[in-house]
C-alpha positions in Angstrom: 7.9 44.1 46.7 10.4 42.8 49.2 9.5 42.9 52.9 5.8 43.2 52.0 5.8 46.6 50.2 4.0 47.2 47.0 3.8 50.6 45.2 0.4 51.7 44.1 -0.9 54.7 42.1 -4.3 56.4 41.8 -4.6 58.2 38.5 -7.0 60.8 37.2 -6.5 61.2 33.4 -7.7 64.1 31.4 -10.8 62.9 29.5 -13.0 64.0 26.7 -16.6 62.9 27.1 -17.4 60.1 24.8 -14.0 60.3 23.0 -12.9 56.8 23.6 -9.8 57.0 21.4 -8.5 60.1 23.2 -9.3 58.6 26.6 -7.7 55.3 25.7 -4.5 57.0 24.6 -4.4 59.0 27.8 -4.7 55.9 29.8 -2.0 54.1 27.9 0.4 57.0 28.3 -0.3 57.1 32.1 0.2 53.3 32.3 3.7 53.9 31.0 4.4 56.9 33.3 3.2 55.2 36.5 5.1 52.0 36.0 8.3 53.9 35.2 7.8 55.5 38.6 7.7 52.0 40.1 3.9 51.6 40.6 2.8 48.0 40.3 -0.9 48.5 40.9 -2.5 51.4 39.0 -6.1 52.5 39.5 -8.0 54.7 37.1 -11.5 56.3 37.6 -14.9 54.9 37.0 -16.0 54.7 33.3 -12.7 56.4 32.4 -12.6 55.0 28.9 -15.8 56.8 27.9 -16.0 59.4 30.7 -18.5 59.1 33.5 -20.8 61.9 32.4 -22.0 60.5 29.0 -25.6 60.4 30.0 -27.9 58.8 27.5 -24.9 58.3 25.1 -24.3 55.1 27.1 -27.3 53.7 25.2 -25.5 54.2 21.9 -24.1 51.0 20.3 -21.2 52.9 18.8 -20.0 54.2 22.1 -20.1 50.7 23.6 -18.3 49.1 20.7 -15.5 51.7 20.8 -15.1 51.4 24.5 -14.7 47.7 24.2 -12.1 48.2 21.4 -10.1 50.5 23.6 -10.2 48.0 26.5 -8.5 45.5 24.2 -5.9 48.0 23.2 -5.2 48.9 26.9 -4.9 45.2 27.7 -2.5 44.6 24.9 -0.4 47.6 26.0 -0.3 46.1 29.5 2.1 43.4 28.2 4.8 46.1 28.0 4.7 47.0 31.7 5.2 45.3 35.0 1.9 46.0 36.7 -1.8 45.3 37.0 -4.2 48.1 35.9 -7.8 48.8 36.7 -9.9 50.8 34.2 -13.6 51.6 34.0 -16.0 51.3 31.1 -19.6 50.4 30.1 -19.7 46.7 29.2 -22.6 44.6 28.0 -23.1 41.1 29.3 -26.0 38.8 28.3 -27.9 41.8 26.9 -27.5 44.0 30.0 -25.3 47.0 30.3 -23.0 47.2 33.4 -20.8 49.9 34.9 -17.7 47.7 34.9 -14.2 47.7 36.2 -11.7 45.7 34.1 -8.4 44.3 35.5 -5.7 44.0 32.9 -2.1 42.7 33.2 0.4 40.9 31.1 -1.5 41.6 27.9 -4.7 40.0 29.1 -8.1 41.0 30.5 -8.0 39.1 33.8 -11.5 39.8 34.9 -14.5 42.2 34.8 -16.2 43.4 38.0 -19.6 45.1 37.8 -20.8 47.9 40.1 -23.2 46.6 42.7 -24.9 49.7 44.1 -26.2 52.2 41.5 -27.0 55.6 42.8 -30.3 57.0 41.5 -30.9 60.0 43.7 -30.1 63.7 43.5 -27.8 64.3 40.5 -27.3 60.6 39.9 -29.4 58.5 37.6 -27.3 55.3 36.9 -30.3 53.0 36.9 -31.4 54.7 33.7 -28.5 53.1 31.9 -26.9 50.3 34.0 -27.9 47.1 35.7 -26.7 46.2 39.2 -24.0 43.6 39.3 -25.3 42.0 42.5 -25.4 38.3 42.1 -23.8 38.4 38.6 -21.2 35.6 38.2 -20.5 34.4 34.7 -18.0 34.3 31.9 -17.8 36.4 28.8 -16.5 35.2 25.5 -14.1 37.8 24.0 -13.5 38.5 20.4 -10.3 36.4 20.5 -12.2 33.4 21.8 -10.9 33.6 25.3 -13.1 33.5 28.3 -13.0 36.2 31.0 -14.8 35.9 34.3 -17.4 38.5 35.1 -18.3 38.6 38.8 -18.5 40.8 41.8 -16.6 38.2 43.8 -13.3 38.3 42.0 -9.9 38.6 43.8 -6.6 39.1 42.0 -3.6 37.6 43.7 0.1 37.9 42.8 1.8 34.6 42.2 5.1 35.8 43.7 3.5 37.8 46.5 0.6 35.6 47.5 -0.5 37.8 50.4 -1.3 40.5 47.9 -4.9 39.9 47.0 -6.9 42.7 45.4 -10.6 43.3 45.7 -12.5 45.8 43.5 -15.5 48.0 44.1 -16.8 51.0 42.2 -17.7 54.4 43.7 -21.1 54.1 45.3 -20.3 50.6 46.4 -18.3 52.1 49.2 -21.2 54.4 50.3 -23.6 51.4 50.6 -24.4 49.9 54.0 -22.7 46.6 53.1 -19.9 47.5 50.7 -18.5 44.6 48.5 -15.1 45.3 50.1 -16.3 43.7 53.3 -16.9 40.5 51.5 -13.6 40.8 49.7 -11.7 41.3 52.9 -13.4 38.3 54.5 -12.3 36.3 51.5 -8.7 37.4 52.1 -8.3 40.6 50.1 -5.5 42.7 51.6 -5.9 45.6 49.1 -9.0 47.3 47.8 -9.2 49.4 44.7 -12.1 51.8 44.0 -12.8 53.3 40.6 -14.9 56.3 41.3 -16.5 59.4 39.8 -17.5 61.3 42.9 -18.7 64.8 42.1 -17.7 67.7 44.3 -20.0 69.7 46.6 -19.0 71.7 49.7 -17.7 69.4 52.5 -17.9 66.2 50.5 -14.1 65.8 50.5 -14.0 65.4 54.3 -16.7 62.8 54.2 -15.0 61.0 51.4 -11.6 61.0 53.1 -13.1 59.7 56.3 -15.0 57.0 54.4 -11.9 55.7 52.7 -9.7 55.8 55.8 -12.5 54.3 57.9 -13.0 51.4 55.6 -9.3 50.6 55.4 -9.2 50.6 59.2 -12.3 48.4 59.6 -11.0 45.9 57.1 -7.3 46.1 58.0 -6.4 46.7 54.4 -4.9 49.1 51.9 -7.3 51.2 49.9 -6.6 53.0 46.6 -9.3 55.4 45.5 -9.2 57.0 42.1 -11.8 59.6 41.1 -12.8 61.4 37.9 -11.7 65.0 37.5 -11.1 67.7 34.9 -12.5 66.8 31.5 -15.8 65.3 32.7 -18.9 67.3 31.7 -19.7 70.3 34.0 -23.3 70.6 32.7 -24.6 70.2 36.2 -21.8 69.1 38.5 -18.0 69.3 38.8 -15.5 66.5 39.4 -12.4 67.2 41.4 -10.1 64.2 40.9 -9.9 63.6 44.7 -7.6 60.6 44.9 -6.8 58.9 48.2 -4.4 56.1 49.3 -5.0 54.8 52.8 -3.7 51.9 54.9 -5.4 50.7 58.1 -7.0 54.1 58.8 -3.9 56.2 57.9 -4.0 58.5 54.8 -0.7 57.8 53.0 -1.3 60.1 50.0 -4.0 62.4 48.9 -4.3 64.5 45.7 -4.9 68.2 45.6 -8.4 68.5 44.3 -9.2 70.0 40.9 -5.7 69.1 39.5 -6.0 65.7 37.8 -3.1 64.5 39.9 -1.3 61.1 40.1 -0.6 60.0 43.7 1.7 57.3 44.7 2.5 55.4 47.9 3.6 52.0 49.2 1.2 49.6 50.9 2.7 47.4 53.5 0.9 44.1 52.9 3.0 42.3 55.5 2.0 44.7 58.2 -1.7 44.3 57.3 -1.6 40.6 57.3 0.2 40.7 60.7 -2.6 42.9 62.1 -5.2 40.4 60.8 -3.3 37.5 62.5 -3.6 39.3 65.8 -7.3 40.0 65.6 -9.2 37.0 66.6 -12.4 38.7 65.4 -11.1 38.9 61.8 -11.9 35.6 60.2 -11.5 34.7 56.6 -14.8 32.9 55.6 -16.0 34.1 52.2 -15.4 32.2 49.0 -14.3 34.2 45.9 -12.9 33.4 42.5 -9.1 34.0 42.7 -7.3 35.0 39.5 -3.5 35.0 39.4 -1.2 37.6 37.9 2.6 38.1 38.1 4.9 40.9 39.0 8.7 41.1 39.0 10.1 40.8 42.5 12.0 44.0 43.1 13.0 46.3 45.9 10.3 48.9 46.4 11.7 52.4 47.0 9.8 53.8 49.9 8.4 57.3 49.6 5.9 57.0 52.4 6.7 58.9 55.6 8.4 56.9 58.3 7.9 58.6 61.7 11.0 58.5 63.9 8.7 59.0 66.9 5.8 56.5 66.4 4.5 56.9 69.9 4.3 60.7 69.7 1.8 62.5 67.5 3.4 65.0 65.2 0.8 67.8 65.4 0.8 69.8 68.6 -3.0 69.8 69.0 -3.0 66.0 68.7 0.0 65.7 71.0 -1.8 67.7 73.7 -4.9 65.7 73.4 -2.9 62.5 73.6 -1.1 63.7 76.7 -4.4 64.7 78.4 -5.9 61.3 77.6 -2.9 59.4 78.9 -2.8 61.4 82.1 -6.4 60.6 82.7 -5.9 56.8 82.0 -3.0 56.7 84.4 -4.8 58.6 87.1 -8.0 56.7 86.8 -6.1 53.4 87.1 -4.4 54.6 90.2 -7.6 56.1 91.6 -9.4 52.7 91.4 -6.5 50.9 93.1 -6.2 53.4 95.9 -10.0 53.2 96.6 -10.0 49.4 96.4 -7.1 49.0 98.8 -8.5 51.8 101.2 -5.0 53.3 101.1 -4.6 56.3 103.3 -1.5 57.5 101.4 0.6 57.0 98.2 4.3 56.6 98.6 6.5 57.5 95.6 10.3 57.8 95.4 11.4 61.2 93.8 14.8 61.4 92.2 14.4 64.6 90.2 14.4 62.6 87.0 11.7 62.3 84.3 10.0 59.0 85.3 9.5 59.8 89.0 8.4 63.3 88.1 5.7 61.9 85.8 4.6 59.4 88.5 4.2 62.1 91.1 2.1 64.2 88.7 -0.1 61.2 88.1 -0.5 60.6 91.8 -1.5 64.3 92.3 -4.1 63.9 89.5 -5.5 60.7 91.1 -5.7 62.4 94.5 -7.6 65.3 92.9 -10.1 62.9 91.4 -10.6 61.2 94.7 -10.7 64.5 96.6 -7.8 63.6 98.9 -5.4 66.2 100.3 -2.0 66.2 98.6 -0.4 66.0 102.1 -1.3 62.3 102.0 1.2 61.9 99.2 4.5 60.8 100.7 7.2 61.9 98.4 10.5 60.3 99.5 13.9 61.5 98.4 16.7 59.0 99.0 20.1 60.7 98.3 22.9 58.2 97.5 26.4 58.1 96.1 25.4 59.4 92.7 22.9 62.1 93.6 23.7 65.5 92.2 22.7 68.9 93.6 20.6 69.6 90.4 18.4 66.5 90.7 18.2 66.8 94.5 17.0 70.5 94.3 14.6 69.7 91.5 13.1 66.9 93.6 12.6 69.2 96.6 11.1 72.0 94.6 8.7 69.6 92.8 7.5 68.1 96.1 7.0 71.5 97.7 5.2 73.0 94.6 2.7 70.1 94.6 2.0 70.2 98.3 3.1 66.6 99.1 4.7 65.4 102.3 8.5 65.5 101.9 10.4 62.7 103.5 14.2 62.4 103.1 16.1 59.2 103.9 19.7 59.0 102.9 20.8 55.6 101.8 24.5 56.1 102.1 25.0 54.6 105.6 22.6 51.7 105.2 24.2 50.7 101.8 27.7 51.0 103.3 26.6 48.7 106.1 25.2 46.3 103.5 28.5 46.3 101.7 30.2 45.2 104.9 27.6 42.6 105.6 28.1 40.9 102.2 31.8 41.6 101.9 31.7 44.0 99.0 34.5 46.6 98.4 32.9 50.0 98.3 35.5 51.2 95.8 34.4 48.6 93.3 31.7 50.3 91.3 30.2 47.3 89.7 26.6 46.0 89.3 26.5 45.0 93.0 27.4 48.6 93.9 24.6 50.0 91.8 21.9 47.4 92.5 22.4 47.5 96.2 21.4 51.2 96.1 18.3 50.5 94.0 17.1 47.7 96.3 17.7 49.7 99.4 15.5 52.5 98.0 12.8 50.0 97.2 13.0 48.5 100.7 12.6 52.0 102.2 9.6 52.8 100.1 7.9 49.5 100.9 8.4 50.0 104.7 7.3 53.6 104.6 4.1 52.4 102.8 3.6 50.0 105.7 4.0 52.9 108.2 1.7 55.2 106.4 -0.9 52.6 105.5 -0.2 53.4 101.9 1.0 51.8 98.6 4.2 52.3 96.7 3.7 53.8 93.2 6.1 52.5 90.6 7.9 55.0 88.4 9.7 52.8 85.7 8.6 53.3 82.1 8.0 50.9 79.2 11.2 51.6 77.4 13.2 50.6 80.5 11.2 47.5 80.8 11.8 46.5 77.1 15.5 46.9 77.6 15.5 45.4 81.2 17.1 48.6 82.4 15.7 48.1 85.9 17.1 46.4 89.0 15.2 43.2 89.7 13.3 43.6 92.9 14.6 47.2 93.1 13.0 49.9 91.0 11.5 47.0 89.1 9.0 46.5 91.9 6.1 48.5 93.3 2.4 48.0 94.2 1.1 49.8 91.1 3.2 51.0 88.2 1.6 54.0 86.6 4.2 54.4 83.9 4.5 50.8 82.9 3.1 51.2 79.4 4.4 54.7 78.7 7.5 54.8 76.5 10.4 57.2 77.4 9.8 59.4 74.3 6.3 60.0 75.5 7.2 60.5 79.1 9.1 63.6 78.1 6.1 65.0 76.3 3.8 64.2 79.2 6.0 66.2 81.6 6.3 69.0 79.1 2.5 69.1 78.6 2.0 69.4 82.4 4.7 72.2 82.5 2.9 74.1 79.7 -0.6 73.8 81.2 -0.2 73.8 85.0 -0.4 77.6 85.3 2.3 77.6 88.1 5.4 79.4 87.1 7.6 77.9 89.8 6.4 74.4 89.1 6.8 74.9 85.4 10.4 76.1 85.8 11.3 73.0 87.8 9.6 70.7 85.2 11.5 72.4 82.4 14.8 71.8 84.2 13.9 68.2 84.8 13.3 67.9 81.1 16.7 69.4 80.5 18.5 67.0 82.8 20.3 63.9 81.2 18.5 60.6 81.9 20.5 58.8 84.6 19.9 56.3 87.5 22.6 58.3 89.4 24.1 55.2 91.0 27.7 56.2 90.4 29.5 59.1 92.1 29.3 62.4 90.2 32.3 64.0 88.4 32.8 67.6 89.4 29.3 67.7 90.7 27.8 66.6 87.3 26.0 63.4 86.4 28.6 60.8 85.5 26.3 58.0 84.4 24.2 58.8 81.4 21.8 56.1 80.5 21.7 56.8 76.8 25.5 56.5 76.6 25.2 53.0 78.0 22.2 51.5 76.3 21.7 53.9 73.4 19.2 56.7 72.5 15.7 56.0 73.7 14.3 57.5 70.5 15.9 54.6 68.7 14.9 52.0 71.2 11.3 53.2 71.2 11.3 53.0 67.4 12.6 49.4 67.5 10.2 48.5 70.3 7.2 49.9 68.4 7.8 47.8 65.3 8.9 44.6 67.2 5.8 44.6 69.5 3.2 46.4 67.5 3.7 44.6 64.1 6.2 41.8 64.7 8.5 43.0 61.9 11.7 41.2 61.3 15.1 42.9 62.1 15.9 43.6 58.5 12.7 45.5 57.9 13.0 47.5 61.1 16.6 48.4 60.2 15.4 49.5 56.8 12.7 51.7 58.3 15.0 53.1 60.9 17.6 54.2 58.3 14.8 56.2 56.6 13.3 57.6 59.8 16.7 58.7 61.3 18.5 59.7 58.1 20.6 62.8 58.9 20.3 62.1 62.6 22.2 58.9 63.0 24.4 57.0 60.6 23.6 53.4 59.6 26.5 51.9 61.7 25.1 53.7 64.8 21.6 52.5 64.2 22.7 48.9 63.6 24.8 48.9 66.8 21.9 49.8 69.0 19.5 47.5 67.1 21.7 44.6 68.1 21.7 45.9 71.7 17.9 46.1 71.6 17.4 42.5 70.5 20.0 41.1 72.9 18.6 42.9 75.9 14.9 42.4 74.9 15.2 38.6 74.9 17.6 38.4 77.9 15.5 40.5 80.2 12.0 39.0 79.8 12.2 37.5 83.2 11.8 41.0 84.7 8.7 41.6 82.6 7.2 38.3 83.5 6.6 39.5 87.1 5.6 43.1 86.6 3.3 44.8 89.1 -0.1 45.9 87.9 -0.3 49.1 85.9 -2.6 50.7 83.3 -2.2 50.1 79.6 -2.3 53.5 77.8 -1.5 52.7 74.1 -1.4 50.0 71.5 1.9 48.6 72.7 2.4 47.2 76.2 4.6 44.6 77.9 2.4 43.3 80.7 2.6 39.5 81.0 -1.1 39.5 81.7 -2.0 41.2 78.5 0.1 42.1 75.4 3.4 40.2 75.9 3.0 36.6 77.0 6.6 35.6 76.2 8.6 32.9 77.8 11.5 34.2 79.9 13.9 31.6 78.4 13.0 32.1 74.7 16.0 31.9 72.4 17.0 35.1 70.4 19.1 33.0 68.0 17.2 33.5 64.7 16.7 37.3 65.4 20.3 37.9 66.3 21.5 35.9 63.3 19.5 38.2 61.0 20.7 41.3 62.8 24.4 40.1 62.6 24.0 39.6 58.9 22.8 43.1 58.2 25.2 45.4 56.5 25.8 49.1 57.0 
């Protein structure tokens, strides 16, 4: 439960139709099993105490009495376990029979929630037996004299985790045009549970999965869906036990159908609440009855997948689609800017590295969209003290393959003259030595753009901007930055995608070699002809920094939580000491370098994370990192 995580379970017990004693025992056994596995919220199917498929037996007094008896036994059993449990049964209130969900915890029945929307079409005929719970809000006197609330508008909140508020709906409620979960979410529910008995027909599983995932995305909530399975009557239909756990549109766990499986996952309540805080269109406005329950505050063991590359889709087909989409966003952004400024050319500095390669590919795409000749792309190589033969040759081959105009301007003499002008010793390879080269290159690009009636296209990516790994008023500056919201891990995939799909063997070979080249600004002299200045040796692996950046900017997680997730994501790749070292570097640089991001050139946003001062990151340049660094420093390996 710490750091916002709570473990949930969706359970499909084996049932025997109308055998309440057998079903109750099955439920109690599974209560024990799921809580021993760490689940705190356990959801059983609709009408699971009796079985959903009882038909007209629901009109039998004996069945109703025995179902009620089993509910009390289940509630009593709940005192033995640290959790809250949701079970389904037929329950009579004020002379009417309802399809009811009961919430039990700590030995008590906390509340009863009636089903609102009763299907009475095709194979369903619930109206024959049950009354809709719409508008029902009362109290029921139990056999022990206690009062239990009976209402559709009940929320169950955890005393020691107040952000955890649970709303309940039953099967068809989710299929309705205005599901109860909408009202629950607007009243503050962060987790929905659904007790269901959805029968199986061809293709229904896909619709069901999309429905659950879509609702969790729309409501920014967790969603636990438990459905009836083996044991229900197969007189006319079959139930598959299709259980689903979803969080904000992502499926965290899903059962194999026709197996009566228990599925588990952890819902990140903290992340969901953070998302709601960001969305000005999500406003809490409904009034519900809130019922407290308690859970022990413990560390939740995470079993959910933590993606080490959150910016990069795992599946190849999704990755290709993402790359194609991002290329188009970048190119369309540049197309508009070129047309608006009536630029006759686009000027881009080509180093033979990843970022400038991607920028040139985007410029080519934009020119194709406009219908301009590639010869109007001015690709400038500017060899300096650190340029290697490999990157130089790759730059030349790339420019020639794409049909751009090649311009070569060596910066060596002009930078040496600059050193003399400012009195800098050329043998001192410090930050002045490096940044003088970066600024000289930018001056050349700007002036060439003036000559060619064009605009300078920026090449720097979002990962560099997050770390401040850019020379202020050097490579930091351009007239339009096409890569400004593309993280380094995704830059690599975009270039690979182009290499895989361009259909030009020579161009592909060059792009593959660019991909194989170490990331470097090449501002220090080579050693034995090889790159001597490798960026990731200096600031840390970009895959780590992109991971940190994603959770800092996308969800606002605290350092301890990000460190916890990183240890899981990179287990077997990096040790904890290595991860913590670069996490400290990330926070230190991220806060110290905001002044560079505060005056970024325009550039297109391509994903959910961006650092533009006009959009996603309006952060003061002089904000203190003290409380973040203090937490990072207190983390242990």
